[in-house]
N, CA, C and O of each residue as an XYZ file, in Angstrom:
712
protein
N     157.271    124.754    152.700
C     157.681    125.279    153.976
C     156.722    126.379    154.447
O     156.394    126.468    155.630
N     156.289    127.199    153.514
C     155.366    128.277    153.848
C     154.028    127.686    154.320
O     153.420    128.204    155.256
N     153.587    126.642    153.697
C     152.343    125.998    154.096
C     152.466    125.420    155.505
O     151.531    125.504    156.302
N     153.610    124.841    155.802
C     153.818    124.273    157.133
C     153.788    125.385    158.171
O     153.232    125.213    159.256
N     154.389    126.532    157.839
C     154.371    127.652    158.778
C     152.940    128.191    158.938
O     152.536    128.564    160.039
N     152.198    128.229    157.865
C     150.800    128.679    157.941
C     149.989    127.729    158.832
O     149.181    128.169    159.650
N     150.214    126.438    158.663
C     149.488    125.447    159.481
C     149.876    125.600    160.946
O     149.010    125.574    161.821
N     151.161    125.759    161.219
C     151.626    125.937    162.601
C     151.087    127.229    163.197
O     150.790    127.278    164.391
N     150.956    128.275    162.390
C     150.467    129.559    162.864
C     149.035    129.410    163.416
O     148.662    130.119    164.351
N     148.257    128.523    162.862
C     146.884    128.310    163.336
C     146.804    127.175    164.364
O     145.961    127.210    165.261
N     147.663    126.187    164.238
C     147.599    125.013    165.110
C     148.135    125.314    166.510
O     147.539    124.893    167.501
N     149.224    126.019    166.600
C     149.830    126.278    167.923
C     148.864    127.069    168.808
O     148.634    126.649    169.942
N     148.286    128.187    168.361
C     147.320    128.879    169.228
C     146.111    127.995    169.577
O     145.594    128.054    170.693
N     145.676    127.187    168.624
C     144.543    126.294    168.896
C     144.910    125.281    169.976
O     144.099    124.994    170.856
N     146.132    124.736    169.916
C     146.580    123.780    170.949
C     146.697    124.475    172.306
O     146.338    123.897    173.332
N     147.188    125.691    172.313
C     147.303    126.429    173.582
C     145.910    126.661    174.179
O     145.709    126.470    175.378
N     144.958    127.067    173.350
C     143.585    127.272    173.829
C     142.986    125.950    174.311
O     142.308    125.919    175.338
N     143.227    124.874    173.591
C     142.707    123.564    173.976
C     143.287    123.114    175.316
O     142.548    122.662    176.191
N     144.588    123.234    175.478
C     145.240    122.825    176.734
C     144.750    123.705    177.887
O     144.472    123.199    178.974
N     144.645    125.001    177.661
C     144.156    125.921    178.697
C     142.729    125.562    179.099
O     142.403    125.504    180.284
N     141.896    125.327    178.114
C     140.508    124.953    178.403
C     140.446    123.648    179.181
O     139.681    123.533    180.138
N     141.237    122.675    178.784
C     141.286    121.384    179.477
C     141.677    121.580    180.937
O     141.031    121.027    181.827
N     142.721    122.356    181.194
C     143.194    122.572    182.566
C     142.155    123.311    183.410
O     141.953    122.985    184.579
N     141.502    124.300    182.815
C     140.477    125.052    183.552
C     139.287    124.151    183.890
O     138.804    124.162    185.023
N     138.820    123.381    182.926
C     137.686    122.480    183.158
C     138.058    121.411    184.186
O     137.257    121.076    185.060
N     139.266    120.883    184.079
C     139.712    119.854    185.029
C     139.760    120.431    186.438
O     139.272    119.803    187.377
N     140.336    121.610    186.596
C     140.430    122.243    187.913
C     139.031    122.503    188.467
O     138.788    122.275    189.651
N     138.116    122.973    187.633
C     136.745    123.225    188.061
C     136.069    121.938    188.522
O     135.424    121.914    189.571
N     136.215    120.869    187.743
C     135.587    119.595    188.097
C     136.164    119.030    189.387
O     135.426    118.509    190.223
N     137.481    119.131    189.552
C     138.107    118.631    190.781
C     137.603    119.419    191.981
O     137.274    118.827    193.009
N     137.537    120.739    191.873
C     137.064    121.539    193.008
C     135.588    121.273    193.279
O     135.164    121.269    194.435
N     134.806    121.051    192.234
C     133.382    120.746    192.406
C     133.205    119.384    193.097
O     132.367    119.251    193.989
N     133.970    118.402    192.702
C     133.906    117.075    193.334
C     134.332    117.172    194.794
O     133.703    116.576    195.668
N     135.392    117.917    195.057
C     135.866    118.093    196.438
C     134.798    118.777    197.280
O     134.552    118.375    198.417
N     134.165    119.805    196.733
C     133.105    120.513    197.454
C     131.948    119.565    197.777
O     131.416    119.593    198.887
N     131.564    118.737    196.823
C     130.477    117.779    197.059
C     130.868    116.729    198.098
O     130.040    116.329    198.916
N     132.117    116.286    198.069
C     132.579    115.310    199.058
C     132.558    115.912    200.458
O     132.173    115.244    201.418
N     132.967    117.160    200.576
C     132.944    117.830    201.882
C     131.508    117.978    202.372
O     131.227    117.775    203.553
N     130.610    118.328    201.474
C     129.195    118.463    201.845
C     128.632    117.116    202.310
O     127.909    117.058    203.305
N     128.954    116.056    201.610
C     128.499    114.719    202.017
C     129.076    114.324    203.365
O     128.387    113.726    204.191
N     130.339    114.657    203.587
C     130.985    114.355    204.862
C     130.268    115.070    206.006
O     130.025    114.474    207.056
N     129.927    116.352    205.806
C     129.226    117.102    206.850
C     127.832    116.542    207.101
O     127.389    116.458    208.247
N     127.150    116.163    206.044
C     125.833    115.542    206.205
C     125.956    114.239    206.991
O     125.139    113.951    207.865
N     126.987    113.456    206.668
C     127.221    112.200    207.381
C     127.513    112.432    208.847
O     127.051    111.681    209.707
N     128.279    113.468    209.132
C     128.593    113.776    210.528
C     127.338    114.166    211.295
O     127.156    113.755    212.441
N     126.471    114.958    210.668
C     125.231    115.356    211.331
C     124.348    114.138    211.598
O     123.750    114.029    212.668
N     124.265    113.231    210.640
C     123.477    112.015    210.823
C     124.075    111.163    211.936
O     123.356    110.652    212.795
N     125.387    111.017    211.913
C     126.058    110.224    212.943
C     125.838    110.834    214.323
O     125.592    110.116    215.293
N     125.927    112.149    214.406
C     125.718    112.796    215.701
C     124.298    112.551    216.205
O     124.096    112.284    217.389
N     123.316    112.639    215.311
C     121.929    112.365    215.718
C     121.784    110.932    216.219
O     121.138    110.683    217.237
N     122.391    109.990    215.494
C     122.287    108.583    215.897
C     122.970    108.346    217.239
O     122.454    107.613    218.083
N     124.128    108.965    217.432
C     124.834    108.805    218.708
C     124.030    109.403    219.855
O     123.946    108.805    220.928
N     123.439    110.574    219.644
C     122.622    111.180    220.701
C     121.417    110.303    221.021
O     121.050    110.152    222.187
N     120.807    109.730    220.003
C     119.685    108.819    220.240
C     120.148    107.595    221.030
O     119.423    107.101    221.894
N     121.349    107.110    220.735
C     121.881    105.954    221.465
C     122.096    106.313    222.929
O     121.760    105.529    223.816
N     122.658    107.502    223.190
C     122.846    107.935    224.580
C     121.498    108.034    225.286
O     121.358    107.610    226.434
N     120.511    108.593    224.598
C     119.175    108.711    225.195
C     118.602    107.339    225.528
O     118.065    107.130    226.616
N     118.718    106.414    224.592
C     118.159    105.076    224.822
C     118.884    104.355    225.957
O     118.261    103.639    226.741
N     120.199    104.544    226.043
C     120.937    103.875    227.117
C     120.612    104.493    228.473
O     120.535    103.775    229.470
N     120.423    105.797    228.528
C     119.996    106.418    229.793
C     118.616    105.899    230.167
O     118.359    105.587    231.330
N     117.741    105.806    229.195
C     116.404    105.270    229.458
C     116.486    103.825    229.955
O     115.772    103.447    230.884
N     117.350    103.021    229.340
C     117.548    101.638    229.795
C     118.005    101.610    231.252
O     117.459    100.869    232.069
N     119.014    102.428    231.567
C     119.547    102.459    232.939
C     118.448    102.879    233.916
O     118.306    102.292    234.989
N     117.682    103.887    233.543
C     116.585    104.340    234.416
C     115.530    103.238    234.583
O     115.012    103.034    235.681
N     115.222    102.545    233.512
C     114.184    101.511    233.577
C     114.591    100.315    234.436
O     113.728     99.658    235.017
N     115.896    100.021    234.529
C     116.305     98.881    235.357
C     116.666     99.300    236.778
O     117.000     98.455    237.608
N     116.602    100.592    237.062
C     116.850    101.050    238.440
C     115.776    100.445    239.332
O     114.602    100.441    238.962
N     116.155     99.931    240.507
C     115.171     99.256    241.377
C     113.923    100.092    241.676
O     112.824     99.543    241.748
N     114.072    101.394    241.850
C     112.884    102.195    242.183
C     111.933    102.323    240.993
O     110.780    102.716    241.171
N     112.393    101.999    239.786
C     111.537    102.051    238.602
C     110.995    100.671    238.221
O     109.820    100.526    237.882
N     111.864     99.669    238.281
C     111.468     98.346    237.771
C     110.557     97.592    238.737
O     109.636     96.898    238.306
N     110.807     97.723    240.031
C     110.013     96.943    240.992
C     108.544     97.366    240.974
O     107.677     96.498    240.873
N     108.224     98.659    241.066
C     106.791     99.015    241.009
C     106.120     98.605    239.696
O     104.922     98.323    239.667
N     106.885     98.575    238.629
C     106.325     98.192    237.332
C     106.003     96.699    237.280
O     105.082     96.282    236.577
N     106.757     95.907    238.018
C     106.656     94.451    237.913
C     105.928     93.810    239.090
O     105.208     92.824    238.925
N     106.120     94.375    240.269
C     105.581     93.762    241.486
C     104.063     93.637    241.431
O     103.345     94.573    241.078
N     103.601     92.427    241.799
C     102.164     92.169    241.917
C     101.939     91.438    243.230
O     102.736     90.588    243.627
N     100.863     91.772    243.887
C     100.585     91.079    245.146
C     100.342     89.603    244.851
O      99.781     89.239    243.817
N     100.773     88.777    245.773
C     100.626     87.335    245.602
C     101.872     86.684    245.023
O     101.961     85.457    244.986
N     102.837     87.480    244.568
C     104.088     86.918    244.037
C     104.949     86.413    245.190
O     104.861     86.904    246.316
N     105.776     85.431    244.886
C     106.757     84.960    245.868
C     108.099     85.628    245.572
O     108.263     86.283    244.543
N     109.052     85.455    246.481
C     110.400     85.992    246.281
C     110.970     85.461    244.977
O     111.539     86.215    244.187
N     110.817     84.158    244.754
C     111.343     83.547    243.533
C     110.670     84.131    242.282
O     111.338     84.390    241.281
N     109.354     84.335    242.342
C     108.635     84.923    241.198
C     109.167     86.311    240.873
O     109.460     86.624    239.719
N     109.286     87.132    241.902
C     109.747     88.505    241.694
C     111.185     88.516    241.196
O     111.530     89.283    240.297
N     112.024     87.665    241.779
C     113.432     87.586    241.359
C     113.528     87.217    239.879
O     114.226     87.885    239.116
N     112.839     86.174    239.480
C     112.899     85.727    238.091
C     112.330     86.770    237.124
O     112.872     86.981    236.039
N     111.242     87.414    237.524
C     110.620     88.425    236.669
C     111.518     89.647    236.525
O     111.640     90.209    235.437
N     112.151     90.058    237.630
C     113.071     91.204    237.566
C     114.235     90.902    236.622
O     114.569     91.712    235.758
N     114.837     89.750    236.791
C     115.994     89.371    235.961
C     115.583     89.255    234.494
O     116.295     89.717    233.603
N     114.437     88.637    234.256
C     113.948     88.508    232.878
C     113.751     89.882    232.237
O     114.143     90.097    231.090
N     113.149     90.803    232.973
C     112.896     92.140    232.429
C     114.178     92.918    232.188
O     114.286     93.634    231.193
N     115.145     92.791    233.074
C     116.432     93.467    232.885
C     117.121     92.934    231.627
O     117.630     93.704    230.813
N     117.128     91.616    231.481
C     117.767     91.023    230.296
C     117.032     91.406    229.013
O     117.663     91.671    227.990
N     115.718     91.435    229.065
C     114.932     91.810    227.889
C     115.196     93.262    227.501
O     115.378     93.572    226.324
N     115.216     94.148    228.490
C     115.516     95.569    228.224
C     116.908     95.694    227.601
O     117.106     96.455    226.654
N     117.863     94.945    228.140
C     119.238     95.012    227.637
C     119.300     94.534    226.181
O     119.915     95.182    225.335
N     118.661     93.404    225.902
C     118.671     92.866    224.538
C     118.007     93.824    223.556
O     118.390     93.897    222.388
N     117.017     94.550    224.038
C     116.338     95.524    223.189
C     117.279     96.669    222.792
O     117.069     97.323    221.770
N     118.309     96.905    223.599
C     119.232     98.024    223.358
C     120.612     97.580    222.885
O     121.538     98.391    222.860
N     120.767     96.333    222.516
C     122.079     95.834    222.081
C     122.671     96.612    220.912
O     123.883     96.819    220.858
N     121.847     97.034    219.999
C     122.363     97.715    218.805
C     122.978     99.077    219.126
O     123.699     99.634    218.298
N     122.709     99.613    220.293
C     123.239    100.942    220.638
C     124.758    100.932    220.821
O     125.397    101.984    220.778
N     125.332     99.753    221.025
C     126.776     99.681    221.225
C     127.554    100.162    220.005
O     128.722    100.536    220.119
N     126.918    100.155    218.846
C     127.574    100.617    217.625
C     127.895    102.105    217.715
O     128.890    102.559    217.151
N     127.067    102.861    218.414
C     127.152    104.318    218.387
C     127.884    104.930    219.577
O     128.154    106.131    219.572
N     128.208    104.142    220.587
C     128.846    104.696    221.786
C     130.243    104.103    221.960
O     130.601    103.111    221.325
N     131.012    104.731    222.827
C     132.375    104.251    223.060
C     132.364    102.923    223.816
O     131.356    102.535    224.405
N     133.475    102.257    223.786
C     133.624    100.978    224.512
C     133.431    101.204    226.007
O     132.837    100.372    226.693
N     133.931    102.326    226.507
C     133.795    102.631    227.930
C     132.317    102.727    228.329
O     131.908    102.160    229.342
N     131.533    103.432    227.546
C     130.109    103.579    227.862
C     129.410    102.221    227.767
O     128.613    101.866    228.635
N     129.710    101.472    226.716
C     129.042    100.184    226.559
C     129.431     99.227    227.682
O     128.574     98.516    228.208
N     130.701     99.199    228.055
C     131.132     98.338    229.159
C     130.464     98.761    230.467
O     130.119     97.915    231.293
N     130.285    100.049    230.652
C     129.598    100.552    231.853
C     128.150    100.073    231.876
O     127.656     99.632    232.914
N     127.478    100.157    230.743
C     126.078     99.719    230.662
C     125.969     98.217    230.940
O     125.098     97.777    231.690
N     126.866     97.436    230.323
C     126.851     95.984    230.585
C     127.128     95.711    232.059
O     126.493     94.843    232.659
N     128.065     96.442    232.642
C     128.394     96.256    234.049
C     127.218     96.558    234.957
O     126.982     95.833    235.923
N     126.483     97.608    234.665
C     125.307     97.961    235.471
C     124.268     96.849    235.400
O     123.678     96.473    236.413
N     124.050     96.331    234.210
C     123.078     95.237    234.058
C     123.488     94.066    234.951
O     122.666     93.527    235.692
N     124.755     93.679    234.875
C     125.238     92.548    235.690
C     125.167     92.851    237.183
O     124.807     91.979    237.974
N     125.504     94.071    237.573
C     125.455     94.434    238.997
C     124.018     94.417    239.528
O     123.770     93.990    240.656
N     123.086     94.880    238.713
C     121.681     94.860    239.145
C     121.189     93.416    239.315
O     120.508     93.096    240.289
N     121.537     92.565    238.374
C     121.134     91.159    238.469
C     121.789     90.509    239.686
O     121.133     89.777    240.427
N     123.078     90.774    239.897
C     123.772     90.203    241.060
C     123.176     90.700    242.369
O     123.024     89.925    243.313
N     122.837     91.980    242.435
C     122.232     92.531    243.649
C     120.901     91.827    243.938
O     120.635     91.452    245.080
N     120.081     91.651    242.928
C     118.792     90.977    243.110
C     119.017     89.538    243.578
O     118.361     89.074    244.511
N     119.949     88.835    242.925
C     120.222     87.441    243.305
C     120.765     87.338    244.725
O     120.367     86.438    245.464
N     121.651     88.227    245.122
C     122.233     88.175    246.466
C     121.173     88.421    247.535
O     121.127     87.719    248.545
N     120.334     89.409    247.312
C     119.291     89.713    248.298
C     118.267     88.579    248.336
O     117.814     88.193    249.414
N     117.901     88.045    247.178
C     116.911     86.962    247.125
C     117.455     85.686    247.760
O     116.704     84.905    248.344
N     118.767     85.483    247.641
C     119.375     84.273    248.212
C     119.223     84.229    249.733
O     119.178     83.151    250.326
N     119.144     85.401    250.358
C     119.022     85.459    251.812
C     117.589     85.234    252.285
O     117.335     85.200    253.489
N     116.666     85.082    251.367
C     115.257     84.902    251.720
C     114.768     83.538    251.236
O     115.294     83.002    250.261
N     113.774     82.980    251.905
C     113.185     81.736    251.404
C     112.488     81.989    250.056
O     111.789     82.992    249.909
N     112.667     81.109    249.086
C     112.093     81.328    247.746
C     110.574     81.475    247.731
O     110.025     82.165    246.872
N     109.888     80.824    248.688
C     108.431     80.893    248.681
C     107.871     81.971    249.619
O     106.663     82.031    249.848
N     108.747     82.817    250.156
C     108.304     83.930    251.001
C     107.591     84.962    250.111
O     107.793     84.985    248.897
N     106.764     85.807    250.720
C     106.077     86.836    249.925
C     107.091     87.779    249.253
O     108.116     88.127    249.839
N     106.791     88.169    248.055
C     107.691     89.038    247.286
C     107.882     90.385    247.953
O     108.871     91.073    247.698
N     106.947     90.764    248.803
C     107.056     92.040    249.519
C     108.346     92.107    250.327
O     108.927     93.182    250.474
N     108.798     90.975    250.850
C     110.052     90.951    251.621
C     111.242     91.279    250.732
O     112.106     92.065    251.120
N     111.295     90.690    249.550
C     112.372     90.993    248.601
C     112.288     92.448    248.170
O     113.301     93.142    248.086
N     111.092     92.895    247.902
C     110.883     94.288    247.519
C     111.427     95.220    248.598
O     112.155     96.166    248.294
N     111.080     94.958    249.848
C     111.518     95.808    250.957
C     113.033     95.770    251.129
O     113.648     96.810    251.365
N     113.633     94.615    251.017
C     115.097     94.502    251.175
C     115.831     95.240    250.049
O     116.862     95.871    250.282
N     115.303     95.157    248.856
C     115.936     95.879    247.739
C     115.822     97.384    247.970
O     116.785     98.120    247.754
N     114.652     97.840    248.408
C     114.461     99.270    248.701
C     115.425     99.701    249.804
O     116.049    100.757    249.700
N     115.551     98.897    250.857
C     116.484     99.217    251.940
C     117.918     99.297    251.421
O     118.673    100.192    251.801
N     118.286     98.362    250.557
C     119.639     98.356    249.977
C     119.878     99.634    249.173
O     120.934    100.257    249.280
N     118.898    100.013    248.377
C     119.025    101.226    247.554
C     119.154    102.461    248.439
O     119.951    103.356    248.155
N     118.371    102.503    249.506
C     118.408    103.669    250.385
C     119.709    103.773    251.176
O     120.153    104.873    251.505
N     120.316    102.629    251.479
C     121.544    102.655    252.286
C     122.822    102.696    251.446
O     123.907    102.912    251.986
N     122.707    102.496    250.167
C     123.887    102.536    249.301
C     124.123    103.975    248.874
O     123.224    104.654    248.378
N     125.359    104.424    249.081
C     125.690    105.823    248.797
C     125.591    106.151    247.309
O     124.908    107.101    246.929
N     126.264    105.376    246.468
C     126.230    105.613    245.029
C     125.879    104.305    244.331
O     126.601    103.314    244.438
N     124.789    104.321    243.634
C     124.346    103.125    242.914
C     125.016    103.043    241.547
O     125.358    104.073    240.966
N     125.208    101.842    241.032
C     125.808    101.689    239.694
C     125.019    102.417    238.606
O     125.600    102.930    237.649
N     123.701    102.460    238.756
C     122.891    103.139    237.752
C     123.214    104.634    237.706
O     123.254    105.225    236.627
N     123.441    105.237    238.849
C     123.773    106.671    238.895
C     125.144    106.935    238.271
O     125.327    107.914    237.547
N     126.095    106.061    238.556
C     127.429    106.222    237.972
C     127.372    106.051    236.450
O     128.045    106.775    235.716
N     126.576    105.104    235.985
C     126.470    104.859    234.547
C     125.858    106.060    233.837
O     126.313    106.441    232.759
N     124.843    106.651    234.427
C     124.219    107.827    233.821
C     125.221    108.977    233.749
O     125.234    109.729    232.775
N     126.061    109.114    234.777
C     127.101    110.148    234.742
C     128.092    109.898    233.603
O     128.479    110.832    232.902
N     128.499    108.648    233.418
C     129.445    108.308    232.340
C     128.825    108.616    230.979
O     129.480    109.193    230.112
N     127.570    108.234    230.793
C     126.882    108.479    229.517
C     126.734    109.983    229.273
O     127.001    110.471    228.176
N     126.306    110.707    230.306
C     126.146    112.161    230.167
C     127.465    112.843    229.829
O     127.507    113.730    228.976
N     128.540    112.435    230.493
C     129.853    113.035    230.226
C     130.268    112.826    228.777
O     130.743    113.753    228.122
N     130.090    111.607    228.279
C     130.483    111.343    226.889
C     129.605    112.119    225.914
O     130.103    112.653    224.922
N     128.325    112.185    226.181
C     127.417    112.933    225.297
C     127.808    114.412    225.277
O     127.808    115.037    224.217
N     128.135    114.965    226.425
C     128.542    116.374    226.490
C     129.867    116.600    225.745
O     130.028    117.603    225.050
N     130.798    115.676    225.892
C     132.071    115.798    225.154
C     131.822    115.764    223.654
O     132.403    116.548    222.903
N     130.965    114.862    223.225
C     130.664    114.756    221.796
C     130.009    116.037    221.292
O     130.358    116.530    220.219
N     129.068    116.574    222.051
C     128.392    117.794    221.633
C     129.345    118.992    221.600
O     129.272    119.822    220.694
N     130.224    119.076    222.572
C     131.157    120.209    222.575
C     132.190    120.059    221.464
O     132.614    121.060    220.885
N     132.600    118.844    221.156
C     133.555    118.613    220.066
C     132.934    118.954    218.727
O     133.572    119.600    217.896
N     131.691    118.526    218.503
C     131.018    118.789    217.231
C     130.515    120.221    217.125
O     130.247    120.706    216.026
N     130.386    120.899    218.260
C     129.923    122.273    218.229
C     130.998    123.259    217.823
O     130.695    124.408    217.501
N     132.241    122.831    217.833
C     133.350    123.743    217.507
C     133.526    123.908    216.040
O     134.414    124.640    215.604
């Protein structure tokens, strides 16, 4: 019995120290893992914010590039017919859009739907104006009618789309800045 008490006298404090050490190490490891997870989350948020801002920039650039005052001077060549200019404009708008398809991952559905809508409205505007002209007429006539349309239209879809993109980008920046 005395031997058992002697063994317990040394074993019980050793078990208490062992359990205490285990709990302290476990708590330390859990807090360290949590700290690392939070750090990774913040790094991920910063990366995501950069990618989203780049997407907004690219979509604004896309909208600007398909605006009639930007795309027509870039594409128009003397000697083109209405049909040539119409087809080239539509081809370039679609190509620009396809080049930016991946940006939809980083922006809201509202922004992406707005961008798609602008693309369709620009193509429809070109087709409607071109339909009123003979296909083999000089492209200068289509160019002039599009310029007249742009000058007489109060708010163009491209301007509204840029406002929508800017608003969302500003909301994202103010939300992440807090």
